[in-house]
C-alpha positions as CSV (number, residue, x, y, z in Angstrom):
1,M,-19.0,2.5,24.8
2,M,-22.2,1.5,26.3
3,A,-21.3,3.4,29.5
4,I,-20.9,6.6,27.6
5,R,-24.1,6.1,25.6
6,R,-25.9,5.4,29.0
7,S,-24.3,8.5,30.5
8,G,-25.8,10.7,27.6
9,A,-22.4,11.9,26.4
10,L,-22.8,10.0,23.2
11,S,-26.0,10.4,21.0
12,R,-27.9,7.2,20.2
13,N,-27.9,8.4,16.7
14,I,-24.2,7.9,16.3
15,T,-23.2,4.3,15.3
16,I,-19.7,2.8,16.2
17,G,-18.3,-0.2,14.4
18,W,-15.0,-2.1,14.4
19,R,-13.2,-2.8,11.3
20,S,-10.0,-4.9,10.8
21,S,-7.0,-3.2,9.4
22,Y,-7.4,-5.2,6.3
23,Q,-10.8,-3.6,5.6
24,E,-9.5,0.0,6.7
25,P,-5.8,0.7,5.7
26,L,-5.8,4.1,7.5
27,L,-6.1,2.5,10.8
28,W,-2.8,0.7,10.0
29,A,-1.2,3.9,8.8
30,A,-2.1,5.7,12.0
31,D,-0.8,3.0,14.1
32,A,2.4,2.9,12.2
33,V,3.0,6.7,12.7
34,V,2.2,6.5,16.3
35,G,4.6,3.5,16.9
36,A,7.4,5.3,15.0
37,T,6.8,8.4,17.1
38,T,6.8,6.4,20.5
39,W,10.0,4.8,19.5
40,W,11.6,8.2,18.5
41,L,10.6,9.4,22.1
42,D,12.4,6.4,23.5
43,G,15.6,7.4,21.5
44,R,15.1,4.8,18.6
45,A,14.8,7.3,15.6
46,A,15.2,5.1,12.6
47,C,11.6,4.6,11.8
48,F,10.5,8.2,12.7
49,D,13.4,9.5,10.4
50,L,11.5,8.3,7.5
51,L,8.4,10.2,8.6
52,H,9.8,13.4,10.2
53,E,8.8,15.6,7.2
54,K,5.3,14.6,7.4
55,V,4.8,14.5,11.2
56,S,4.2,17.6,13.5
57,V,5.2,17.1,17.0
58,I,3.5,19.5,19.5
59,D,5.0,19.7,23.1
60,L,2.3,20.5,25.6
61,D,4.6,20.7,28.6
């Protein structure tokens, strides 16, 4: 992040912080969705099947 700040691509007025998943459950939820989607792409759909009605997959191929 410091390199991005030094390059001028990130304003010095923007603050960035780290939070554990215990403090920010939405981080855990996003990680779970990405994991389920990755497993689905690898042919293991059990977890993704629970989420398929709520997830949109966009193919950029």
